[in-house]
py3Dmol code that shows the C-alpha trace and the ligand (Angstrom):
import py3Dmol

protein = """\
ATOM      1  CA  UNK A   1       0.788  -2.356  31.163  1.00  0.00           C
ATOM      2  CA  UNK A   2      -1.527  -3.167  28.287  1.00  0.00           C
ATOM      3  CA  UNK A   3      -4.190  -4.497  30.662  1.00  0.00           C
ATOM      4  CA  UNK A   4      -4.384  -1.109  32.428  1.00  0.00           C
ATOM      5  CA  UNK A   5      -8.073  -0.380  33.019  1.00  0.00           C
ATOM      6  CA  UNK A   6      -7.592   3.389  33.159  1.00  0.00           C
ATOM      7  CA  UNK A   7      -7.344   3.604  29.411  1.00  0.00           C
ATOM      8  CA  UNK A   8     -10.779   3.686  27.858  1.00  0.00           C
ATOM      9  CA  UNK A   9     -10.169   2.677  24.318  1.00  0.00           C
ATOM     10  CA  UNK A  10     -12.781   2.819  21.610  1.00  0.00           C
ATOM     11  CA  UNK A  11     -12.320  -0.367  19.596  1.00  0.00           C
ATOM     12  CA  UNK A  12     -13.800  -0.337  16.130  1.00  0.00           C
ATOM     13  CA  UNK A  13     -12.476  -3.816  15.238  1.00  0.00           C
ATOM     14  CA  UNK A  14     -10.969  -3.100  11.840  1.00  0.00           C
ATOM     15  CA  UNK A  15     -12.694  -5.391   9.362  1.00  0.00           C
ATOM     16  CA  UNK A  16     -10.161  -7.678   7.805  1.00  0.00           C
ATOM     17  CA  UNK A  17     -10.617  -7.392   4.061  1.00  0.00           C
ATOM     18  CA  UNK A  18      -9.102 -10.523   2.639  1.00  0.00           C
ATOM     19  CA  UNK A  19      -5.399 -10.094   1.978  1.00  0.00           C
ATOM     20  CA  UNK A  20      -5.526 -12.886  -0.563  1.00  0.00           C
ATOM     21  CA  UNK A  21      -8.334 -11.249  -2.513  1.00  0.00           C
ATOM     22  CA  UNK A  22      -6.477  -7.945  -2.716  1.00  0.00           C
ATOM     23  CA  UNK A  23      -3.301  -9.714  -3.809  1.00  0.00           C
ATOM     24  CA  UNK A  24      -4.979 -11.779  -6.524  1.00  0.00           C
ATOM     25  CA  UNK A  25      -6.778  -8.717  -7.904  1.00  0.00           C
ATOM     26  CA  UNK A  26      -3.594  -6.640  -7.979  1.00  0.00           C
ATOM     27  CA  UNK A  27      -1.479  -9.315  -9.616  1.00  0.00           C
ATOM     28  CA  UNK A  28      -4.110  -9.900 -12.307  1.00  0.00           C
ATOM     29  CA  UNK A  29      -3.757  -6.384 -13.733  1.00  0.00           C
ATOM     30  CA  UNK A  30      -1.639  -5.752 -16.815  1.00  0.00           C
ATOM     31  CA  UNK A  31       0.630  -3.579 -14.663  1.00  0.00           C
ATOM     32  CA  UNK A  32       0.817  -5.835 -11.629  1.00  0.00           C
ATOM     33  CA  UNK A  33       0.229  -3.858  -8.407  1.00  0.00           C
ATOM     34  CA  UNK A  34      -0.011  -4.491  -4.699  1.00  0.00           C
ATOM     35  CA  UNK A  35      -1.646  -2.068  -2.216  1.00  0.00           C
ATOM     36  CA  UNK A  36       1.081  -0.064  -0.392  1.00  0.00           C
ATOM     37  CA  UNK A  37      -0.585  -0.592   2.984  1.00  0.00           C
ATOM     38  CA  UNK A  38       0.497  -4.250   2.725  1.00  0.00           C
ATOM     39  CA  UNK A  39       4.091  -3.042   3.199  1.00  0.00           C
ATOM     40  CA  UNK A  40       3.313  -2.223   6.829  1.00  0.00           C
ATOM     41  CA  UNK A  41       3.059  -5.513   8.683  1.00  0.00           C
ATOM     42  CA  UNK A  42       5.001  -5.786  11.952  1.00  0.00           C
ATOM     43  CA  UNK A  43       8.324  -6.360  10.211  1.00  0.00           C
ATOM     44  CA  UNK A  44       7.567  -3.772   7.525  1.00  0.00           C
ATOM     45  CA  UNK A  45       6.744  -1.125  10.123  1.00  0.00           C
ATOM     46  CA  UNK A  46      10.023  -1.888  11.883  1.00  0.00           C
ATOM     47  CA  UNK A  47      11.992  -1.516   8.644  1.00  0.00           C
ATOM     48  CA  UNK A  48      10.117   1.705   7.885  1.00  0.00           C
ATOM     49  CA  UNK A  49      11.267   3.079  11.233  1.00  0.00           C
ATOM     50  CA  UNK A  50      14.821   2.252  10.170  1.00  0.00           C
ATOM     51  CA  UNK A  51      14.222   4.130   6.896  1.00  0.00           C
ATOM     52  CA  UNK A  52      13.176   7.191   8.895  1.00  0.00           C
ATOM     53  CA  UNK A  53      16.577   7.204  10.617  1.00  0.00           C
ATOM     54  CA  UNK A  54      18.556   7.126   7.346  1.00  0.00           C
ATOM     55  CA  UNK A  55      20.339  10.320   6.425  1.00  0.00           C
ATOM     56  CA  UNK A  56      19.140   9.851   2.833  1.00  0.00           C
ATOM     57  CA  UNK A  57      15.484   9.707   3.882  1.00  0.00           C
ATOM     58  CA  UNK A  58      14.977  13.432   4.560  1.00  0.00           C
ATOM     59  CA  UNK A  59      11.148  13.669   5.064  1.00  0.00           C
ATOM     60  CA  UNK A  60      11.067  12.601   8.713  1.00  0.00           C
ATOM     61  CA  UNK A  61      13.887  14.906   9.794  1.00  0.00           C
ATOM     62  CA  UNK A  62      12.664  17.853   7.737  1.00  0.00           C
ATOM     63  CA  UNK A  63       9.121  17.573   9.088  1.00  0.00           C
ATOM     64  CA  UNK A  64      10.335  17.193  12.672  1.00  0.00           C
ATOM     65  CA  UNK A  65      12.478  20.308  12.214  1.00  0.00           C
ATOM     66  CA  UNK A  66       9.413  22.241  11.038  1.00  0.00           C
ATOM     67  CA  UNK A  67       7.227  21.057  13.928  1.00  0.00           C
ATOM     68  CA  UNK A  68       9.968  21.796  16.446  1.00  0.00           C
ATOM     69  CA  UNK A  69      10.860  25.224  15.053  1.00  0.00           C
ATOM     70  CA  UNK A  70       7.326  26.492  14.487  1.00  0.00           C
ATOM     71  CA  UNK A  71       5.381  24.697  17.240  1.00  0.00           C
ATOM     72  CA  UNK A  72       4.401  28.039  18.804  1.00  0.00           C
ATOM     73  CA  UNK A  73       3.243  29.602  15.566  1.00  0.00           C
ATOM     74  CA  UNK A  74       1.407  26.427  14.516  1.00  0.00           C
ATOM     75  CA  UNK A  75      -0.359  26.286  17.880  1.00  0.00           C
ATOM     76  CA  UNK A  76      -1.447  29.925  17.553  1.00  0.00           C
ATOM     77  CA  UNK A  77      -2.928  29.157  14.119  1.00  0.00           C
ATOM     78  CA  UNK A  78      -4.822  26.175  15.520  1.00  0.00           C
ATOM     79  CA  UNK A  79      -6.063  28.338  18.384  1.00  0.00           C
ATOM     80  CA  UNK A  80      -7.434  27.408  21.817  1.00  0.00           C
ATOM     81  CA  UNK A  81      -9.784  24.538  22.800  1.00  0.00           C
ATOM     82  CA  UNK A  82      -8.946  22.297  19.842  1.00  0.00           C
ATOM     83  CA  UNK A  83      -9.556  18.569  19.739  1.00  0.00           C
ATOM     84  CA  UNK A  84      -6.605  17.135  17.815  1.00  0.00           C
ATOM     85  CA  UNK A  85      -7.335  13.982  15.805  1.00  0.00           C
ATOM     86  CA  UNK A  86      -4.444  11.974  14.362  1.00  0.00           C
ATOM     87  CA  UNK A  87      -5.306   9.173  11.905  1.00  0.00           C
ATOM     88  CA  UNK A  88      -2.543   6.562  11.847  1.00  0.00           C
ATOM     89  CA  UNK A  89      -0.823   7.975  14.913  1.00  0.00           C
ATOM     90  CA  UNK A  90       1.680   5.148  15.337  1.00  0.00           C
ATOM     91  CA  UNK A  91       4.019   5.771  18.255  1.00  0.00           C
ATOM     92  CA  UNK A  92       2.928   9.432  18.323  1.00  0.00           C
ATOM     93  CA  UNK A  93       6.421  10.834  17.851  1.00  0.00           C
ATOM     94  CA  UNK A  94       5.324  13.915  15.943  1.00  0.00           C
ATOM     95  CA  UNK A  95       2.418  15.124  18.085  1.00  0.00           C
ATOM     96  CA  UNK A  96       4.866  15.351  20.990  1.00  0.00           C
ATOM     97  CA  UNK A  97       6.472  18.386  19.327  1.00  0.00           C
ATOM     98  CA  UNK A  98       3.141  20.229  19.443  1.00  0.00           C
ATOM     99  CA  UNK A  99       1.588  19.115  22.726  1.00  0.00           C
ATOM    100  CA  UNK A 100       3.610  21.418  25.028  1.00  0.00           C
ATOM    101  CA  UNK A 101       2.629  24.417  22.839  1.00  0.00           C
ATOM    102  CA  UNK A 102      -1.076  23.825  22.136  1.00  0.00           C
ATOM    103  CA  UNK A 103      -3.338  26.355  23.845  1.00  0.00           C
ATOM    104  CA  UNK A 104      -5.633  24.544  26.286  1.00  0.00           C
ATOM    105  CA  UNK A 105      -6.397  21.631  23.954  1.00  0.00           C
ATOM    106  CA  UNK A 106      -9.705  19.823  24.555  1.00  0.00           C
ATOM    107  CA  UNK A 107      -8.009  16.529  23.860  1.00  0.00           C
ATOM    108  CA  UNK A 108      -5.962  14.324  21.605  1.00  0.00           C
ATOM    109  CA  UNK A 109      -7.537  11.459  19.621  1.00  0.00           C
ATOM    110  CA  UNK A 110      -4.967   9.007  18.235  1.00  0.00           C
ATOM    111  CA  UNK A 111      -6.460   6.619  15.667  1.00  0.00           C
ATOM    112  CA  UNK A 112      -4.312   3.557  15.163  1.00  0.00           C
ATOM    113  CA  UNK A 113      -4.869   0.058  13.762  1.00  0.00           C
ATOM    114  CA  UNK A 114      -2.416  -1.641  16.113  1.00  0.00           C
ATOM    115  CA  UNK A 115      -3.979  -1.892  19.568  1.00  0.00           C
ATOM    116  CA  UNK A 116      -0.628  -2.685  21.139  1.00  0.00           C
ATOM    117  CA  UNK A 117       1.044   0.469  19.801  1.00  0.00           C
ATOM    118  CA  UNK A 118      -2.030   2.575  20.604  1.00  0.00           C
ATOM    119  CA  UNK A 119      -2.221   1.482  24.238  1.00  0.00           C
ATOM    120  CA  UNK A 120       1.486   1.934  24.780  1.00  0.00           C
ATOM    121  CA  UNK A 121       1.528   5.486  23.420  1.00  0.00           C
ATOM    122  CA  UNK A 122      -1.625   6.393  25.397  1.00  0.00           C
ATOM    123  CA  UNK A 123       0.071   5.278  28.607  1.00  0.00           C
ATOM    124  CA  UNK A 124       3.188   7.249  27.715  1.00  0.00           C
ATOM    125  CA  UNK A 125       1.199  10.413  27.004  1.00  0.00           C
ATOM    126  CA  UNK A 126      -0.649  10.071  30.335  1.00  0.00           C
ATOM    127  CA  UNK A 127       2.726  10.125  32.048  1.00  0.00           C
ATOM    128  CA  UNK A 128       4.307  12.872  29.960  1.00  0.00           C
ATOM    129  CA  UNK A 129       1.200  15.114  29.753  1.00  0.00           C
ATOM    130  CA  UNK A 130      -0.960  14.267  32.822  1.00  0.00           C
ATOM    131  CA  UNK A 131      -3.500  17.030  32.083  1.00  0.00           C
ATOM    132  CA  UNK A 132      -4.055  16.012  28.496  1.00  0.00           C
ATOM    133  CA  UNK A 133      -7.307  14.267  27.682  1.00  0.00           C
ATOM    134  CA  UNK A 134      -6.293  11.311  25.494  1.00  0.00           C
ATOM    135  CA  UNK A 135      -9.121   9.490  23.678  1.00  0.00           C
ATOM    136  CA  UNK A 136      -7.596   6.542  21.814  1.00  0.00           C
ATOM    137  CA  UNK A 137      -9.514   4.917  18.945  1.00  0.00           C
ATOM    138  CA  UNK A 138      -8.460   1.553  17.555  1.00  0.00           C
ATOM    139  CA  UNK A 139      -9.472   1.579  13.880  1.00  0.00           C
ATOM    140  CA  UNK A 140      -8.173   1.373  10.341  1.00  0.00           C
ATOM    141  CA  UNK A 141      -8.485   5.000   9.283  1.00  0.00           C
ATOM    142  CA  UNK A 142      -8.270   4.028   5.607  1.00  0.00           C
ATOM    143  CA  UNK A 143     -11.647   2.299   6.025  1.00  0.00           C
ATOM    144  CA  UNK A 144     -13.317   3.548   9.203  1.00  0.00           C
ATOM    145  CA  UNK A 145     -13.508   7.302   9.100  1.00  0.00           C
ATOM    146  CA  UNK A 146     -16.548   7.989  11.278  1.00  0.00           C
ATOM    147  CA  UNK A 147     -15.662   9.247  14.742  1.00  0.00           C
ATOM    148  CA  UNK A 148     -17.179   7.362  17.673  1.00  0.00           C
ATOM    149  CA  UNK A 149     -19.879   9.474  19.400  1.00  0.00           C
ATOM    150  CA  UNK A 150     -17.876   9.801  22.614  1.00  0.00           C
ATOM    151  CA  UNK A 151     -15.252  11.628  20.584  1.00  0.00           C
ATOM    152  CA  UNK A 152     -17.603  13.440  18.216  1.00  0.00           C
ATOM    153  CA  UNK A 153     -19.477  15.026  21.137  1.00  0.00           C
ATOM    154  CA  UNK A 154     -16.368  16.620  22.648  1.00  0.00           C
ATOM    155  CA  UNK A 155     -16.956  20.367  22.271  1.00  0.00           C
ATOM    156  CA  UNK A 156     -14.344  22.503  20.548  1.00  0.00           C
ATOM    157  CA  UNK A 157     -12.837  22.896  17.149  1.00  0.00           C
ATOM    158  CA  UNK A 158     -11.723  19.618  15.559  1.00  0.00           C
ATOM    159  CA  UNK A 159      -8.293  19.615  13.959  1.00  0.00           C
ATOM    160  CA  UNK A 160      -6.877  16.726  11.943  1.00  0.00           C
ATOM    161  CA  UNK A 161      -3.137  16.134  12.284  1.00  0.00           C
ATOM    162  CA  UNK A 162      -1.853  14.112   9.315  1.00  0.00           C
ATOM    163  CA  UNK A 163       1.954  14.241   9.129  1.00  0.00           C
ATOM    164  CA  UNK A 164       4.496  12.136   7.240  1.00  0.00           C
ATOM    165  CA  UNK A 165       3.303  12.842   3.695  1.00  0.00           C
ATOM    166  CA  UNK A 166       1.013   9.837   3.997  1.00  0.00           C
ATOM    167  CA  UNK A 167      -1.421  11.691   1.704  1.00  0.00           C
ATOM    168  CA  UNK A 168       1.230  11.172  -1.030  1.00  0.00           C
ATOM    169  CA  UNK A 169       0.380   7.476  -1.183  1.00  0.00           C
ATOM    170  CA  UNK A 170      -2.924   8.356  -2.878  1.00  0.00           C
ATOM    171  CA  UNK A 171      -3.135   9.614  -6.430  1.00  0.00           C
ATOM    172  CA  UNK A 172      -4.489  13.189  -6.645  1.00  0.00           C
ATOM    173  CA  UNK A 173      -8.089  12.117  -7.376  1.00  0.00           C
ATOM    174  CA  UNK A 174      -8.103   9.641  -4.502  1.00  0.00           C
ATOM    175  CA  UNK A 175      -6.490  12.251  -2.268  1.00  0.00           C
ATOM    176  CA  UNK A 176      -9.369  14.677  -2.856  1.00  0.00           C
ATOM    177  CA  UNK A 177     -11.907  11.969  -1.965  1.00  0.00           C
ATOM    178  CA  UNK A 178      -9.929  11.174   1.149  1.00  0.00           C
ATOM    179  CA  UNK A 179      -9.574  14.828   2.181  1.00  0.00           C
ATOM    180  CA  UNK A 180     -13.332  15.296   1.816  1.00  0.00           C
ATOM    181  CA  UNK A 181     -13.775  12.522   4.375  1.00  0.00           C
ATOM    182  CA  UNK A 182     -11.500  14.436   6.715  1.00  0.00           C
ATOM    183  CA  UNK A 183     -13.619  17.494   6.018  1.00  0.00           C
ATOM    184  CA  UNK A 184     -16.798  15.682   7.059  1.00  0.00           C
ATOM    185  CA  UNK A 185     -15.036  14.372  10.155  1.00  0.00           C
ATOM    186  CA  UNK A 186     -14.048  17.817  11.450  1.00  0.00           C
ATOM    187  CA  UNK A 187     -17.086  19.755  10.208  1.00  0.00           C
ATOM    188  CA  UNK A 188     -17.351  23.414   9.238  1.00  0.00           C
ATOM    189  CA  UNK A 189     -14.653  25.571  10.787  1.00  0.00           C
ATOM    190  CA  UNK A 190     -12.485  22.552  11.557  1.00  0.00           C
ATOM    191  CA  UNK A 191      -8.781  22.537  10.799  1.00  0.00           C
ATOM    192  CA  UNK A 192      -6.184  20.304   9.203  1.00  0.00           C
ATOM    193  CA  UNK A 193      -2.453  20.319   9.878  1.00  0.00           C
ATOM    194  CA  UNK A 194      -0.840  18.183   7.210  1.00  0.00           C
ATOM    195  CA  UNK A 195       2.749  17.377   6.223  1.00  0.00           C
ATOM    196  CA  UNK A 196       3.468  16.868   2.519  1.00  0.00           C
ATOM    197  CA  UNK A 197       6.693  16.290   0.612  1.00  0.00           C
ATOM    198  CA  UNK A 198       7.762  18.932  -1.888  1.00  0.00           C
ATOM    199  CA  UNK A 199       8.974  18.579  -5.479  1.00  0.00           C
ATOM    200  CA  UNK A 200      12.754  18.704  -5.834  1.00  0.00           C
ATOM    201  CA  UNK A 201      15.796  17.409  -7.724  1.00  0.00           C
ATOM    202  CA  UNK A 202      14.980  13.754  -8.651  1.00  0.00           C
ATOM    203  CA  UNK A 203      18.474  12.716  -7.516  1.00  0.00           C
ATOM    204  CA  UNK A 204      17.406  13.505  -3.933  1.00  0.00           C
ATOM    205  CA  UNK A 205      14.394  11.172  -4.381  1.00  0.00           C
ATOM    206  CA  UNK A 206      16.635   8.460  -5.784  1.00  0.00           C
ATOM    207  CA  UNK A 207      18.861   8.554  -2.699  1.00  0.00           C
ATOM    208  CA  UNK A 208      15.875   8.618  -0.345  1.00  0.00           C
ATOM    209  CA  UNK A 209      13.913   5.759  -1.949  1.00  0.00           C
ATOM    210  CA  UNK A 210      16.804   3.605  -3.150  1.00  0.00           C
ATOM    211  CA  UNK A 211      19.192   4.153  -0.278  1.00  0.00           C
ATOM    212  CA  UNK A 212      22.735   2.766  -0.594  1.00  0.00           C
ATOM    213  CA  UNK A 213      22.310   0.803   2.651  1.00  0.00           C
ATOM    214  CA  UNK A 214      19.567  -1.306   1.088  1.00  0.00           C
ATOM    215  CA  UNK A 215      17.075  -0.624   3.857  1.00  0.00           C
ATOM    216  CA  UNK A 216      14.337   0.516   1.449  1.00  0.00           C
ATOM    217  CA  UNK A 217      15.036  -2.552  -0.682  1.00  0.00           C
ATOM    218  CA  UNK A 218      14.539  -4.700   2.415  1.00  0.00           C
ATOM    219  CA  UNK A 219      11.285  -2.816   3.137  1.00  0.00           C
ATOM    220  CA  UNK A 220       9.985  -3.497  -0.376  1.00  0.00           C
ATOM    221  CA  UNK A 221      11.143  -7.124  -0.499  1.00  0.00           C
ATOM    222  CA  UNK A 222       9.522  -7.833   2.876  1.00  0.00           C
ATOM    223  CA  UNK A 223       6.196  -7.648   1.055  1.00  0.00           C
ATOM    224  CA  UNK A 224       7.049 -10.838  -0.867  1.00  0.00           C
ATOM    225  CA  UNK A 225       8.076 -12.618   2.338  1.00  0.00           C
ATOM    226  CA  UNK A 226       4.773 -11.559   3.831  1.00  0.00           C
ATOM    227  CA  UNK A 227       2.834 -12.989   0.886  1.00  0.00           C
ATOM    228  CA  UNK A 228       4.769 -16.236   1.122  1.00  0.00           C
ATOM    229  CA  UNK A 229       3.663 -16.507   4.756  1.00  0.00           C
ATOM    230  CA  UNK A 230       0.159 -15.096   4.609  1.00  0.00           C
ATOM    231  CA  UNK A 231      -1.093 -15.723   1.073  1.00  0.00           C
ATOM    232  CA  UNK A 232       0.399 -19.167   0.364  1.00  0.00           C
ATOM    233  CA  UNK A 233       2.665 -17.601  -2.245  1.00  0.00           C
ATOM    234  CA  UNK A 234       5.897 -19.037  -3.603  1.00  0.00           C
ATOM    235  CA  UNK A 235       7.983 -15.961  -4.399  1.00  0.00           C
ATOM    236  CA  UNK A 236      11.709 -16.727  -4.638  1.00  0.00           C
ATOM    237  CA  UNK A 237      13.233 -13.501  -3.319  1.00  0.00           C
ATOM    238  CA  UNK A 238      16.442 -14.142  -5.272  1.00  0.00           C
ATOM    239  CA  UNK A 239      14.445 -13.626  -8.451  1.00  0.00           C
ATOM    240  CA  UNK A 240      13.168 -10.123  -7.648  1.00  0.00           C
ATOM    241  CA  UNK A 241      14.890  -6.771  -7.261  1.00  0.00           C
ATOM    242  CA  UNK A 242      13.871  -3.506  -5.584  1.00  0.00           C
ATOM    243  CA  UNK A 243      13.535  -0.526  -7.908  1.00  0.00           C
ATOM    244  CA  UNK A 244      12.627   3.094  -7.139  1.00  0.00           C
ATOM    245  CA  UNK A 245      12.568   6.096  -9.451  1.00  0.00           C
ATOM    246  CA  UNK A 246      10.917   9.462  -9.895  1.00  0.00           C
ATOM    247  CA  UNK A 247       8.179   9.524 -12.526  1.00  0.00           C
ATOM    248  CA  UNK A 248       8.511  13.128 -13.679  1.00  0.00           C
ATOM    249  CA  UNK A 249       5.308  13.143 -15.706  1.00  0.00           C
ATOM    250  CA  UNK A 250       3.139  11.981 -12.826  1.00  0.00           C
ATOM    251  CA  UNK A 251       5.149  13.769 -10.109  1.00  0.00           C
ATOM    252  CA  UNK A 252       5.576  10.647  -8.053  1.00  0.00           C
ATOM    253  CA  UNK A 253       8.249   8.333  -6.759  1.00  0.00           C
ATOM    254  CA  UNK A 254       7.392   4.751  -7.716  1.00  0.00           C
ATOM    255  CA  UNK A 255       8.571   1.610  -5.972  1.00  0.00           C
ATOM    256  CA  UNK A 256       8.548  -1.647  -7.884  1.00  0.00           C
ATOM    257  CA  UNK A 257       9.613  -5.244  -7.428  1.00  0.00           C
ATOM    258  CA  UNK A 258      11.180  -6.296 -10.730  1.00  0.00           C
ATOM    259  CA  UNK A 259      11.375  -9.867 -11.919  1.00  0.00           C
ATOM    260  CA  UNK A 260      15.001 -10.712 -12.702  1.00  0.00           C
ATOM    261  CA  UNK A 261      14.039 -13.661 -14.952  1.00  0.00           C
ATOM    262  CA  UNK A 262      11.023 -15.060 -16.793  1.00  0.00           C
ATOM    263  CA  UNK A 263       9.176 -17.038 -14.140  1.00  0.00           C
ATOM    264  CA  UNK A 264       5.898 -18.456 -12.878  1.00  0.00           C
ATOM    265  CA  UNK A 265       4.878 -17.704  -9.290  1.00  0.00           C
ATOM    266  CA  UNK A 266       2.159 -19.487  -7.402  1.00  0.00           C
ATOM    267  CA  UNK A 267      -0.167 -17.569  -5.083  1.00  0.00           C
ATOM    268  CA  UNK A 268      -2.658 -19.835  -3.316  1.00  0.00           C
ATOM    269  CA  UNK A 269      -4.481 -21.572  -6.190  1.00  0.00           C
ATOM    270  CA  UNK A 270      -3.382 -19.167  -8.926  1.00  0.00           C
ATOM    271  CA  UNK A 271      -0.215 -18.930 -10.969  1.00  0.00           C
ATOM    272  CA  UNK A 272       1.176 -15.624 -12.274  1.00  0.00           C
ATOM    273  CA  UNK A 273       3.563 -15.256 -15.190  1.00  0.00           C
ATOM    274  CA  UNK A 274       6.397 -12.724 -15.057  1.00  0.00           C
ATOM    275  CA  UNK A 275       8.470 -11.706 -18.050  1.00  0.00           C
ATOM    276  CA  UNK A 276      12.077 -10.769 -17.402  1.00  0.00           C
ATOM    277  CA  UNK A 277      12.025  -7.133 -16.235  1.00  0.00           C
ATOM    278  CA  UNK A 278       8.292  -7.130 -15.548  1.00  0.00           C
ATOM    279  CA  UNK A 279       7.412  -5.447 -12.267  1.00  0.00           C
ATOM    280  CA  UNK A 280       4.933  -5.296  -9.445  1.00  0.00           C
ATOM    281  CA  UNK A 281       4.177  -1.675  -8.589  1.00  0.00           C
ATOM    282  CA  UNK A 282       4.132  -1.567  -4.784  1.00  0.00           C
ATOM    283  CA  UNK A 283       3.960   2.114  -3.838  1.00  0.00           C
ATOM    284  CA  UNK A 284       3.612   5.631  -5.214  1.00  0.00           C
ATOM    285  CA  UNK A 285       4.655   8.708  -3.322  1.00  0.00           C
ATOM    286  CA  UNK A 286       3.238  11.860  -4.933  1.00  0.00           C
ATOM    287  CA  UNK A 287       5.112  15.157  -4.636  1.00  0.00           C
ATOM    288  CA  UNK A 288       3.482  18.594  -4.693  1.00  0.00           C
ATOM    289  CA  UNK A 289       4.472  22.226  -4.899  1.00  0.00           C
ATOM    290  CA  UNK A 290       2.729  24.507  -2.397  1.00  0.00           C
ATOM    291  CA  UNK A 291       0.458  25.817  -5.191  1.00  0.00           C
ATOM    292  CA  UNK A 292      -0.486  22.318  -6.378  1.00  0.00           C
ATOM    293  CA  UNK A 293      -1.271  21.043  -2.922  1.00  0.00           C
ATOM    294  CA  UNK A 294      -3.319  24.114  -2.025  1.00  0.00           C
ATOM    295  CA  UNK A 295      -5.346  23.652  -5.209  1.00  0.00           C
ATOM    296  CA  UNK A 296      -5.897  19.993  -4.454  1.00  0.00           C
ATOM    297  CA  UNK A 297      -7.199  20.861  -0.988  1.00  0.00           C
ATOM    298  CA  UNK A 298      -9.424  23.606  -2.384  1.00  0.00           C
ATOM    299  CA  UNK A 299     -11.274  20.842  -4.263  1.00  0.00           C
ATOM    300  CA  UNK A 300     -12.055  19.341  -0.868  1.00  0.00           C
ATOM    301  CA  UNK A 301     -13.199  22.771   0.438  1.00  0.00           C
ATOM    302  CA  UNK A 302     -10.083  23.394   2.505  1.00  0.00           C
ATOM    303  CA  UNK A 303      -8.701  26.916   2.548  1.00  0.00           C
ATOM    304  CA  UNK A 304      -4.988  27.396   3.180  1.00  0.00           C
ATOM    305  CA  UNK A 305      -4.184  29.521   6.219  1.00  0.00           C
ATOM    306  CA  UNK A 306      -0.430  29.169   6.515  1.00  0.00           C
ATOM    307  CA  UNK A 307       2.468  26.870   5.647  1.00  0.00           C
ATOM    308  CA  UNK A 308       5.961  26.256   6.972  1.00  0.00           C
ATOM    309  CA  UNK A 309       9.041  24.794   5.261  1.00  0.00           C
ATOM    310  CA  UNK A 310      12.259  23.396   6.725  1.00  0.00           C
ATOM    311  CA  UNK A 311      15.570  25.257   6.342  1.00  0.00           C
ATOM    312  CA  UNK A 312      16.429  23.300   3.172  1.00  0.00           C
ATOM    313  CA  UNK A 313      12.999  23.665   1.519  1.00  0.00           C
ATOM    314  CA  UNK A 314      12.586  19.886   1.308  1.00  0.00           C
ATOM    315  CA  UNK A 315       9.240  19.470   3.056  1.00  0.00           C
ATOM    316  CA  UNK A 316       6.136  21.487   3.895  1.00  0.00           C
ATOM    317  CA  UNK A 317       3.618  21.532   6.744  1.00  0.00           C
ATOM    318  CA  UNK A 318       0.295  23.231   5.919  1.00  0.00           C
ATOM    319  CA  UNK A 319      -2.556  24.491   8.047  1.00  0.00           C
ATOM    320  CA  UNK A 320      -5.969  24.528   6.351  1.00  0.00           C
ATOM    321  CA  UNK A 321      -9.443  25.341   7.574  1.00  0.00           C
ATOM    322  CA  UNK A 322     -12.710  24.005   6.194  1.00  0.00           C
ATOM    323  CA  UNK A 323     -14.863  26.645   4.589  1.00  0.00           C
TER     324      UNK A 323
END
"""
ligand_1 = """\
14
AVJ
C 5.063 6.615 4.622
C 4.164 6.696 2.453
C 5.066 8.656 3.423
O 6.224 7.702 0.611
O 7.942 8.504 1.673
C 9.399 5.490 2.392
C 6.815 5.449 2.502
N 8.390 4.224 1.011
N 10.322 4.875 1.655
C 6.953 7.758 1.587
C 8.175 5.077 1.993
C 9.711 4.099 0.815
C 6.593 6.886 2.807
N 5.228 7.201 3.304
"""
view = py3Dmol.view(width=600, height=400)
view.addModel(protein, "pdb")
view.setStyle({"model": 0}, {"cartoon": {"style": "trace"}})
view.addModel(ligand_1, "xyz")
view.setStyle({"model": 1}, {"stick": {}})
view.zoomTo()
view.show()
C-alpha cells in the first residue's frame, strides 16, 4: 500500500532539531517548560485520538458539527476553483466533511510530518474522491512553510484549512507571526478556514483538560516516558502528577507536570532540581472570543468574512480572506 507508485509525494525531509537540546533549554528556565509538539510522538498521537473521543473533550465534536452542518455555506464562501491546503492534516478526518461540497476544487494539499499517515490518507482520498487532485507534502509545517513549486504553480485561489484550534497552542504574539506565514503562503486574495476554541465557563475547560478517565493525564505523562527513552532521562513517573487549569488572566488552559516531592532528575549529562510542587509547563491552549480572534487576524492582514458556531456555542469556525 505504502509503496504505491501512483502517489507522487513531495518530501521535504523535516529537519530534526535536536530533541535533547530543546529539552535541556526548556528545563533550564525558571518556569520549566517543554515544547507542546513533543507530546505528539506515536503513542502521544494515539492518546490524543482517545482524548478526541471523550465526551468531556468537546472541541472535536463541536467543530465536526459545524463543518457537517454548514459545509454548503462554507463551500460557497470559499468559492469555486480553490486549492485547499491543510497544514498538519493527520488522518484527514475533518476535510472529509467539506470535500463533497466544495465547488470544483483545484486540489487538496495535505501537509503532514508522518509519511506513513500521509500516504495512507492520500490513498483513501483517491478511493473516496477519485476526481480530486491530491498533492501530498511531507513536511513539518511548524518549520517548513514554503510550498513546493509543483503546488505553488497550481492556478486558483489558495485556501488554508487549519482546524482543531491548533492555533491556540501559540501565544497571541506567536500566533500573529504564524498567521502572517500563512498569509504569504496563500498570497493576496487567498483564504483561511480556521477552527478556534471559544471562551467559556472554566469548569468546562477543567473537565475537558483534566478528564475523570485520566486520558489527558496519560497524554501529558507520556511526555516523560518519551524523554526517558529518547533523551536519556530518568524521570520516575510516580513522582509527577498531571495538572490542568484555566489561567483566567492569560485566557489559556495550561497543562503542567507537577513534582510530587523534592527531587533531582537526570537528563543525559545534566541534572535538574525540582522542589515539591514545582512544575514543568507542557502546553497552553489559548481561548478567544470572536472579536478577539478577528482582531488578532487583522494584525496578520486577514479580514473576517463569516463565522459559524456549534449549537452549544462552544467552538467557532472562521473564514478569512487576505487583504
Ligand atoms: C491539539 C492543541 C488543539 O489544546 O485542546 C487536548 C491539545 N491538550 N487536551 C487542545 C490538547 C490536552 C489540543 N490541541
